[in-house]
C-alpha positions as CSV (number, residue, x, y, z in Angstrom):
1,M,99.2,68.0,100.1
2,K,98.3,70.7,102.6
3,G,94.8,70.5,104.1
4,T,94.7,74.0,105.4
5,E,92.2,76.4,103.8
6,V,92.9,79.7,105.5
7,I,89.7,81.3,106.6
8,T,90.1,84.8,108.0
9,K,87.4,86.8,109.7
10,V,86.9,90.5,108.7
11,G,85.9,92.8,111.6
12,S,82.3,93.8,111.9
13,V,80.9,96.7,109.8
14,G,80.3,99.8,111.8
15,L,76.7,100.9,112.4
16,E,76.0,104.1,114.2
17,F,72.8,104.8,116.2
18,R,72.3,108.0,118.1
19,F,70.7,108.9,121.4
20,I,70.1,112.6,122.1
21,I,71.7,114.4,125.0
22,N,70.5,118.0,124.8
23,K,67.0,118.5,123.6
24,H,63.7,119.6,125.0
25,W,64.2,120.3,128.7
26,Y,60.9,120.2,130.6
27,K,59.8,121.7,134.0
28,K,57.1,119.2,135.0
29,I,57.8,117.3,138.2
30,I,58.4,113.6,138.4
31,M,57.9,111.9,141.8
32,S,60.8,109.6,142.7
33,N,61.3,107.5,145.8
34,E,64.3,109.6,146.6
35,K,63.1,113.1,145.7
36,E,61.1,115.1,143.3
37,L,62.8,115.4,139.9
38,T,62.0,117.7,137.0
39,V,61.7,116.1,133.6
40,K,65.0,117.8,132.8
41,E,66.7,116.2,135.8
42,A,65.3,112.7,135.0
43,F,66.3,113.0,131.4
44,A,69.8,114.1,132.5
45,L,70.1,111.1,134.8
46,A,68.9,108.8,132.0
47,I,71.6,110.2,129.7
48,Q,74.2,109.8,132.4
49,N,73.3,106.2,133.0
50,H,73.1,105.5,129.3
51,Q,76.6,106.9,128.7
52,N,77.9,104.8,131.6
53,N,76.2,101.7,130.1
54,S,73.9,101.3,133.1
55,L,71.1,100.4,130.7
56,Q,68.4,99.3,133.2
57,D,68.7,102.5,135.2
58,A,68.7,104.6,132.0
59,Q,65.6,102.7,130.8
60,N,63.9,103.5,134.2
61,Y,64.6,107.2,134.0
62,Y,63.5,107.4,130.3
63,Q,60.2,105.7,131.2
64,K,59.7,108.2,134.1
65,V,60.0,111.0,131.6
66,L,57.5,109.3,129.3
67,R,54.9,108.8,132.0
68,I,54.7,112.6,132.2
69,E,55.5,113.4,128.6
70,P,54.4,110.4,126.5
71,N,55.0,112.3,123.3
72,N,58.5,113.3,124.1
73,S,60.2,112.1,120.8
74,P,63.9,112.5,122.0
75,T,63.1,110.3,125.0
76,L,61.4,107.7,122.8
77,N,64.4,107.7,120.4
78,N,66.8,107.2,123.3
79,L,64.6,104.5,124.9
80,G,64.7,102.8,121.5
81,A,68.5,102.9,121.6
82,I,68.4,101.1,125.0
83,F,66.1,98.4,123.7
84,K,68.4,98.0,120.7
85,E,71.4,97.5,122.9
86,L,69.5,95.0,124.9
87,G,68.6,93.1,121.8
88,K,64.9,93.9,122.1
89,H,64.5,94.9,118.4
90,Q,60.7,94.9,118.3
91,K,60.5,97.3,121.3
92,A,63.2,99.5,119.7
93,K,61.3,99.6,116.5
94,D,58.0,100.6,118.3
95,C,59.8,103.5,120.0
96,Y,61.4,104.8,116.8
97,E,58.2,104.5,114.9
98,K,56.3,106.4,117.6
99,A,59.0,109.1,117.7
100,I,58.6,109.5,113.9
101,V,54.8,109.8,114.1
102,I,55.2,112.6,116.6
103,N,58.0,114.2,114.5
104,P,58.1,113.0,110.9
105,N,61.3,115.0,110.2
106,Y,63.2,113.4,113.1
107,A,66.3,112.3,111.1
108,D,67.9,110.4,114.1
109,A,64.8,108.3,114.6
110,H,64.6,107.4,110.9
111,N,68.3,106.4,111.0
112,N,67.9,104.4,114.2
113,L,64.8,102.7,112.8
114,G,67.0,101.7,109.8
115,V,69.5,100.1,112.1
116,T,66.8,98.1,113.8
117,F,65.4,96.9,110.5
118,K,69.0,95.8,109.5
119,D,69.2,93.9,112.8
120,L,65.9,92.2,111.9
121,G,67.4,91.3,108.4
122,E,65.0,93.6,106.5
123,N,67.5,95.4,104.4
124,Q,65.1,97.1,102.0
125,K,63.2,98.7,104.8
126,A,66.5,99.8,106.4
127,K,67.5,101.3,103.1
128,G,64.3,103.4,103.0
129,C,64.9,104.7,106.5
130,Y,68.4,105.8,105.8
131,E,67.4,107.5,102.6
132,K,64.6,109.3,104.5
133,A,67.1,110.5,107.1
134,I,69.4,111.8,104.4
135,A,66.5,113.5,102.6
136,I,65.9,115.4,105.9
137,N,69.5,116.0,106.6
138,P,71.8,115.6,103.5
139,N,74.9,116.0,105.7
140,Y,74.0,113.1,108.1
141,A,77.3,111.2,107.9
142,D,76.0,108.2,110.0
143,A,73.0,107.7,107.7
144,H,75.3,107.7,104.6
145,N,77.6,105.2,106.3
146,N,74.7,103.0,107.3
147,L,73.2,103.2,103.9
148,G,76.5,101.9,102.6
149,V,76.4,99.0,105.0
150,T,73.0,98.1,103.6
151,F,74.1,98.3,100.0
152,K,77.1,96.1,100.8
153,D,74.7,93.5,102.4
154,L,72.6,93.7,99.2
155,G,75.8,93.0,97.1
156,E,75.9,96.5,95.6
157,N,79.5,97.3,96.4
158,Q,79.9,100.3,94.1
159,K,76.9,102.0,95.7
160,A,78.2,101.1,99.1
161,K,81.5,102.7,98.2
162,G,79.8,105.9,97.1
163,C,78.0,106.1,100.5
164,Y,81.1,105.6,102.5
165,E,83.0,108.2,100.5
166,K,80.1,110.7,101.0
167,A,80.2,110.0,104.8
168,I,84.0,110.7,104.7
169,A,83.5,113.9,102.7
170,I,81.2,115.1,105.4
171,N,83.4,113.9,108.2
172,P,87.0,113.2,107.2
173,N,87.8,111.6,110.6
174,Y,84.9,109.2,110.4
175,A,86.8,106.0,111.4
176,D,83.9,103.5,110.8
177,A,83.4,104.8,107.3
178,H,87.1,104.6,106.4
179,C,87.1,101.0,107.8
180,N,84.0,100.1,105.8
181,L,85.4,101.6,102.7
182,G,88.5,99.4,103.3
183,L,86.2,96.3,103.3
184,I,84.8,97.3,99.9
185,F,88.3,97.8,98.4
186,K,89.3,94.4,99.9
187,E,86.4,92.7,98.2
188,L,87.1,94.5,94.9
189,G,90.7,93.2,95.1
190,E,92.2,96.7,95.5
191,N,94.4,95.7,98.4
192,Q,96.6,98.9,98.4
193,K,93.5,101.1,98.7
194,A,92.1,98.9,101.4
195,K,95.5,99.1,103.2
196,D,95.4,102.9,103.0
197,C,91.9,103.0,104.5
198,Y,92.8,100.8,107.5
199,E,96.0,102.9,108.1
200,K,93.8,106.0,108.0
201,V,91.5,104.5,110.6
202,I,94.5,103.7,112.8
203,E,95.8,107.2,112.4
204,I,92.4,108.5,113.6
205,N,92.0,105.9,116.4
206,P,95.2,103.9,117.2
207,N,93.1,101.4,119.3
208,Y,90.6,100.6,116.6
209,T,90.9,96.8,116.8
210,N,88.9,96.0,113.6
211,A,91.2,98.2,111.5
212,H,94.3,96.5,112.9
213,N,92.7,93.1,112.3
214,N,91.6,93.9,108.8
215,L,95.0,95.4,107.9
216,G,96.5,92.1,109.0
217,I,94.2,90.3,106.6
218,I,95.4,92.5,103.8
219,F,99.0,91.7,104.6
220,Q,98.0,88.0,104.9
221,K,96.5,88.1,101.4
222,L,99.7,89.7,100.1
223,E,101.5,86.9,102.0
224,E,103.5,89.4,104.0
225,F,103.2,87.2,107.0
226,Q,105.5,89.1,109.4
227,K,103.5,92.3,108.9
228,A,100.2,90.5,109.3
229,K,101.6,88.9,112.5
230,G,102.4,92.4,113.9
231,C,98.8,93.6,113.2
232,Y,97.1,90.6,115.0
233,E,99.5,90.9,118.0
234,K,98.4,94.6,118.2
235,V,94.8,93.6,118.2
236,I,95.4,91.1,121.1
237,E,97.4,93.8,123.0
238,I,94.3,96.1,122.8
239,N,91.7,93.4,123.4
240,P,93.0,90.0,124.7
241,N,89.6,88.4,124.0
242,Y,89.4,89.3,120.3
243,T,88.8,85.7,119.1
244,N,89.4,86.4,115.4
245,A,92.8,87.9,116.0
246,H,93.9,84.8,118.0
247,F,92.6,82.7,115.1
248,N,94.3,84.8,112.4
249,L,97.6,84.9,114.3
250,G,97.4,81.1,114.5
251,V,97.0,80.9,110.7
252,I,100.2,83.1,110.4
253,F,102.2,80.9,112.7
254,Q,100.9,77.9,110.7
255,E,102.2,79.5,107.5
256,L,105.5,80.2,109.2
257,G,105.8,76.6,110.3
258,E,105.7,77.5,114.0
259,K,103.2,74.7,114.9
260,Q,103.3,75.0,118.7
261,K,102.5,78.8,118.6
262,A,99.8,78.1,116.1
263,K,98.3,75.4,118.3
264,D,98.4,77.8,121.3
265,C,96.5,80.5,119.2
266,F,93.8,78.1,118.0
267,E,93.3,76.7,121.5
268,K,93.0,80.3,122.9
269,A,90.4,81.1,120.2
270,I,88.5,78.0,121.3
271,E,88.8,78.9,125.0
272,I,87.2,82.3,124.2
273,N,84.6,80.7,121.9
274,P,84.2,77.0,122.2
275,N,81.9,76.9,119.1
276,N,84.6,78.4,116.8
277,A,84.5,75.9,114.0
278,D,87.4,77.6,112.1
279,A,89.7,77.2,115.1
280,H,88.7,73.5,115.7
281,N,89.4,72.9,112.0
282,N,92.8,74.6,111.9
283,L,93.8,73.0,115.2
284,G,93.1,69.7,113.5
285,N,95.5,70.8,110.7
286,I,98.2,71.4,113.3
287,F,97.7,67.9,114.9
288,K,97.8,66.4,111.4
289,E,101.1,68.1,110.7
290,L,102.4,66.8,114.1
291,G,101.4,63.3,113.0
292,E,98.7,63.1,115.7
293,N,96.0,61.9,113.3
294,Q,93.4,60.8,115.9
295,K,93.5,64.2,117.5
296,A,93.3,65.8,114.1
297,K,90.2,63.7,113.3
298,N,88.6,64.7,116.6
299,C,89.1,68.4,115.8
300,Y,87.6,68.1,112.4
301,E,84.6,66.2,113.8
302,K,84.2,68.9,116.5
303,A,84.1,71.5,113.8
304,I,81.4,69.6,111.9
305,E,79.5,69.0,115.2
306,T,79.6,72.8,115.6
307,N,78.6,73.4,112.0
308,S,77.4,70.4,110.0
309,N,77.9,72.2,106.7
310,Y,81.4,73.3,107.5
311,T,83.0,72.4,104.1
312,N,86.7,72.8,105.2
313,A,86.4,70.2,108.0
314,H,84.8,67.7,105.6
315,F,87.4,68.5,103.0
316,N,90.3,68.1,105.5
317,L,88.9,64.8,106.8
318,G,89.1,63.7,103.2
319,I,92.7,64.7,103.0
320,L,93.5,63.0,106.3
321,F,92.0,59.7,105.1
322,Q,93.6,60.1,101.6
323,E,97.0,60.4,103.2
324,L,96.3,57.4,105.4
325,G,95.6,55.4,102.2
326,E,91.9,55.1,103.1
327,N,90.7,56.4,99.7
328,Q,87.2,55.2,99.9
329,R,86.6,57.2,103.1
330,A,88.4,60.1,101.6
331,K,86.1,59.9,98.6
332,D,83.0,60.0,100.8
333,Y,84.2,63.2,102.5
334,Y,85.1,64.9,99.2
335,E,81.6,64.0,97.9
336,K,80.1,65.5,101.1
337,T,82.1,68.7,100.6
338,I,80.9,69.0,97.0
339,E,77.3,68.4,98.1
340,I,77.6,71.4,100.5
341,D,79.6,73.5,98.0
342,P,79.3,72.3,94.4
343,K,82.0,74.9,93.3
344,H,84.7,73.6,95.7
345,V,87.4,73.2,93.1
346,N,89.9,71.5,95.5
347,A,87.3,68.9,96.5
348,H,86.6,68.1,92.9
349,N,90.3,67.7,92.2
350,N,90.9,65.6,95.3
351,L,87.9,63.4,94.6
352,L,89.4,62.8,91.2
353,K,92.7,61.7,92.8
354,S,90.8,59.4,95.3
355,L,88.9,57.8,92.4
356,Y,92.3,57.2,90.7
357,H,93.8,55.6,93.8
358,V,90.7,53.5,94.7
359,N,91.5,51.5,91.5
360,N,87.8,51.3,90.5
361,K,88.2,51.9,86.7
362,S,84.5,52.0,85.9
363,I,83.7,54.8,88.4
364,L,86.9,56.7,87.4
365,F,86.1,56.4,83.7
366,K,82.6,57.7,84.2
367,K,83.9,60.7,86.1
368,L,86.5,61.5,83.4
369,E,83.8,61.2,80.7
370,S,81.6,63.5,82.7
371,I,84.4,66.0,82.9
372,T,84.9,65.8,79.2
373,K,81.2,66.6,78.6
374,E,81.2,69.5,81.1
375,D,84.2,71.0,79.3
376,K,86.1,71.4,82.6
377,M,89.9,71.9,82.6
378,N,92.7,72.4,85.1
379,A,96.1,70.9,85.9
380,V,94.7,68.2,88.2
381,I,92.2,67.0,85.6
382,G,95.1,66.9,83.1
383,S,97.2,64.9,85.4
384,I,94.6,62.3,86.2
385,F,93.7,61.9,82.5
386,S,97.4,61.3,81.7
387,R,97.9,58.9,84.6
388,A,94.7,57.0,83.8
389,K,96.0,56.6,80.2
390,V,99.2,55.1,81.5
391,K,97.7,52.9,84.2
392,Y,94.4,51.8,82.7
393,G,94.7,52.6,79.0
394,F,92.0,55.3,79.2
395,K,91.7,56.6,75.7
396,K,89.6,59.8,75.9
397,K,91.3,63.1,74.8
398,N,92.9,64.9,77.7
399,P,91.2,68.3,77.9
400,F,94.3,69.9,79.4
401,C,97.3,68.4,77.6
402,N,97.6,65.0,75.9
403,D,101.4,64.9,75.7
404,P,102.7,67.2,78.5
405,L,106.3,65.9,78.2
406,D,106.4,67.5,74.7
407,Y,105.7,70.9,76.3
408,V,108.7,71.0,78.6
409,L,111.0,73.9,77.6
410,K,114.5,74.8,78.9
411,T,116.0,78.2,78.3
412,D,119.4,79.7,79.1
413,L,118.7,83.0,80.7
414,I,122.4,84.0,80.9
415,E,122.5,84.3,77.1
416,K,119.5,86.7,77.1
417,Y,119.6,88.8,80.3
418,D,122.0,90.3,82.9
419,F,121.4,87.2,84.9
420,K,123.9,87.9,87.7
421,N,122.8,91.4,88.5
422,V,119.0,90.9,87.9
423,V,118.4,87.5,89.3
424,V,121.4,86.2,91.3
425,D,122.1,89.4,93.3
426,C,118.4,90.0,94.0
427,V,117.9,86.4,95.3
428,H,121.1,86.5,97.4
429,N,120.0,89.9,98.9
430,I,116.6,88.4,99.8
431,L,118.2,85.5,101.5
432,K,120.7,87.7,103.3
433,N,117.9,90.0,104.5
434,G,116.6,87.3,106.8
435,S,113.0,88.7,107.0
436,L,111.5,85.8,104.9
437,S,110.2,82.9,106.9
438,N,110.2,79.3,105.9
439,R,107.1,77.2,105.6
440,T,106.5,73.6,106.6
441,Q,107.3,71.5,103.5
442,T,107.3,67.7,104.0
443,L,108.4,67.2,100.3
444,I,111.9,68.5,101.0
445,T,114.8,66.6,102.4
446,N,117.8,68.6,103.7
447,G,116.6,72.0,102.6
448,Y,113.9,74.6,103.0
449,Q,111.2,76.6,101.1
450,T,110.3,80.2,101.8
451,A,106.8,81.1,103.0
452,G,104.5,83.4,101.1
453,N,104.6,84.9,97.6
454,L,108.0,86.4,96.8
455,F,106.4,88.6,94.1
456,T,103.9,90.3,96.4
457,N,106.3,91.0,99.2
458,E,106.9,94.8,99.3
459,D,110.2,94.3,101.2
460,F,111.9,93.2,98.0
461,N,112.1,94.6,94.5
462,T,111.5,91.6,92.2
463,K,110.0,93.6,89.3
464,E,112.9,92.8,86.9
465,I,112.7,89.1,87.7
466,Q,109.0,89.2,87.1
467,R,109.5,91.0,83.8
468,I,111.8,88.2,82.7
469,I,109.3,85.6,83.7
470,H,106.4,87.3,81.9
471,T,108.6,87.7,78.8
472,E,109.5,84.0,78.8
473,I,105.9,83.0,79.4
474,E,104.8,85.0,76.4
475,K,107.5,83.4,74.3
476,Y,106.4,80.0,75.5
477,Q,102.8,80.7,74.4
478,L,104.0,82.0,71.0
479,R,106.2,78.9,70.5
480,F,103.2,76.6,70.9
481,K,100.5,78.9,69.6
482,D,99.4,76.5,66.9
483,S,99.0,73.6,69.3
484,K,95.6,72.0,69.7
485,E,96.3,71.2,73.4
486,G,93.6,72.6,75.7
487,F,96.0,74.5,78.0
488,I,97.4,76.4,75.0
489,K,94.0,77.0,73.2
490,N,92.5,78.1,76.5
491,W,95.5,80.2,77.7
492,P,94.4,82.4,80.6
493,T,93.6,86.0,79.6
494,N,94.7,87.2,83.1
495,Y,97.0,85.4,85.4
496,N,99.2,86.1,88.5
497,L,102.6,84.8,89.5
498,K,103.3,83.1,92.8
499,G,107.0,82.6,93.5
500,W,109.1,81.1,96.3
501,L,112.7,80.0,96.9
502,I,113.9,76.5,97.5
503,S,117.3,75.9,99.0
504,L,118.8,72.4,99.1
505,K,122.1,71.3,100.7
506,K,124.3,68.3,100.1
507,G,122.0,65.2,99.6
508,G,119.0,67.4,99.4
509,K,116.0,66.5,97.2
510,L,112.4,67.4,96.4
511,K,109.8,64.5,96.3
512,A,107.5,64.0,93.3
513,H,104.5,66.4,93.4
514,M,102.5,68.7,91.2
515,H,101.2,72.2,91.6
516,D,97.4,71.8,91.7
517,L,96.6,75.5,91.3
518,G,99.1,76.2,88.5
519,W,98.6,76.4,84.7
520,L,102.2,76.6,83.8
521,S,105.0,75.9,86.3
522,G,108.5,77.0,86.2
523,S,111.9,77.2,87.9
524,I,114.9,79.5,87.6
525,Y,118.2,77.9,88.7
526,V,119.9,80.6,90.6
527,N,122.8,78.4,91.7
528,V,123.4,74.7,90.7
529,P,126.4,73.0,92.4
530,P,129.0,71.2,90.2
531,K,127.8,67.8,89.2
532,L,129.8,64.9,90.6
533,Q,127.5,62.5,88.7
534,T,125.8,63.0,85.3
535,D,122.3,63.6,86.7
536,S,123.2,65.1,90.1
537,G,120.6,67.8,91.0
538,N,118.6,67.3,87.8
539,L,114.9,68.2,87.5
540,V,112.7,65.2,86.5
541,V,109.3,65.7,85.1
542,C,106.9,62.8,84.7
543,I,103.4,61.6,84.1
544,D,103.4,59.3,87.1
545,E,106.2,58.6,89.6
546,N,109.0,56.7,87.9
547,E,107.0,56.3,84.7
548,N,107.1,58.3,81.4
549,E,109.6,60.7,82.7
550,K,112.2,63.2,81.4
551,S,115.4,64.2,83.2
552,I,116.4,67.8,82.5
553,D,120.0,68.7,82.9
554,V,119.8,72.0,84.7
555,V,122.7,74.4,85.4
556,T,123.0,77.9,86.8
557,G,121.0,80.2,84.6
558,S,118.5,77.6,83.3
559,L,114.8,78.4,83.2
560,C,112.4,75.4,82.9
561,L,108.8,75.8,82.0
562,F,106.3,72.9,81.9
563,P,102.5,72.2,82.1
564,S,101.4,72.2,85.8
565,S,99.8,68.8,85.2
566,L,103.2,67.1,85.2
567,L,104.6,65.7,88.4
568,H,108.2,66.7,89.1
569,Y,111.0,65.9,91.5
570,T,114.7,66.4,91.9
571,I,117.7,64.0,92.0
572,P,119.9,64.4,95.0
573,F,123.4,65.9,94.6
574,E,126.7,65.3,96.4
575,A,128.4,68.8,96.2
576,V,128.7,70.9,99.4
577,E,127.6,74.1,97.6
578,E,124.0,75.2,98.1
579,R,121.5,74.6,95.3
580,I,119.1,77.6,95.0
581,V,116.0,77.7,92.8
582,L,113.3,80.3,92.3
583,A,110.2,78.3,91.6
584,F,106.9,79.8,90.4
585,D,103.5,79.1,89.1
586,M,101.5,81.0,86.5
587,R,98.0,80.9,88.0
588,P,94.8,81.9,86.2
589,N,92.9,84.7,87.9
């Protein structure tokens, strides 16, 4: 079981504040140690230093102006901007509020006061300030953008979207608004629109690091890891100290099975930010994959030291101890994970597995009875109910599937479809292309598994294969539509497909496992070598390893569908020819 939970960091939302460069020149004289300055000259020097990021000098010159002209609202606004940049939010707030008292229709001061309230966590007050700025100047693009940021923080994504779109309508080249709109589309699951937004930002500003980083995250979500990798590498080229890009690149290398490169990335992220809990956690995952369990444990504990409520590190410590056979300690960490995040599905699932392996029937039975009352259902729950029935004689009805071996279905796709042209040629072209990477897979002997989701990879046209799978899933559901089993009665209204290729060579095999996140699992046999023995290369589905199992005689063109609660493995084969399978899960949305 893989302990990694990928956590990616989205770049910060753009907030604009303004300082005024050309307003209200005055002729009064300011005495300086160097010479006499007019208010105009002092203001100009303040602006020059402000633009050069010499904030203390800028502050001194603004204050010289205010000693002569205490009601100079542009200077108050700009001094507020200095205090904001120095993190002195209360002083910034006082400056903006004074500027507004002097000039109630000062849109920039209202906008900047809104930014300060946001910094102080007072979103409703920030919202009021931006709305006032827009009432004064309806074409104030920055205020529309900032109002969108506030709506996003308040969880009102549709209103945020409208604000960003208004800002872009006013200024089509407003990079921050395009980037922020991309964040909204990402959260709404509209990845193509998010991708378009980030690409537009990069067109406007090729060195906009957040857009490159966020575009990488979209490719990562689509499991197009090579494209994501390119995005993160571009961020690091622009800004070598961009911590999140190093971390995200490490996650990509982790997915691609390049452990040393992943390790280097996480260590670089920690070097830049020693309190990066995500990087400590994922570095632990690398050490775990390298078999260095003590180092892995140290990393997870460091992540927890940095953030005591860091669920992933508690969860991964549970996995580490579970794989070491220390199921009681694993149980404790899963329970801690659930205490922090009661909706952590994987922690609930793994806790159930730990309880099963601890061999404490009474605790396990209580947990299973509680699940029955709570009306919970997924493949892991179904698997543990089935295994507890075999091992302990547990008699409660399985909420997922009582008799999963009765719901294994084999179909000959060659009889129904143009299998060679639609499936075989497509898969062979994918493998010849060479752009797919392989992932770390400890379950496989003498073979490999492709990384990512084949069905979301834009480099390949798998639409016809997906159409066949969707059709056969519909037929499966119809075949068993009168069943009383939970996984049929509660068939997901919406689902997605995740697909990958598995190639095995002579003597190759796949160890017993299940697909925790699946509902219905399947495999299309693209090429099965000639059988030198009766069961060579067969698929075996089972309730528990080597118990209550069914061997399925698969050949080229076979499609097998079965409840994801079943364990499954393959029998080694002796032929020289490559065994190629397209495996997939139907996963509820």
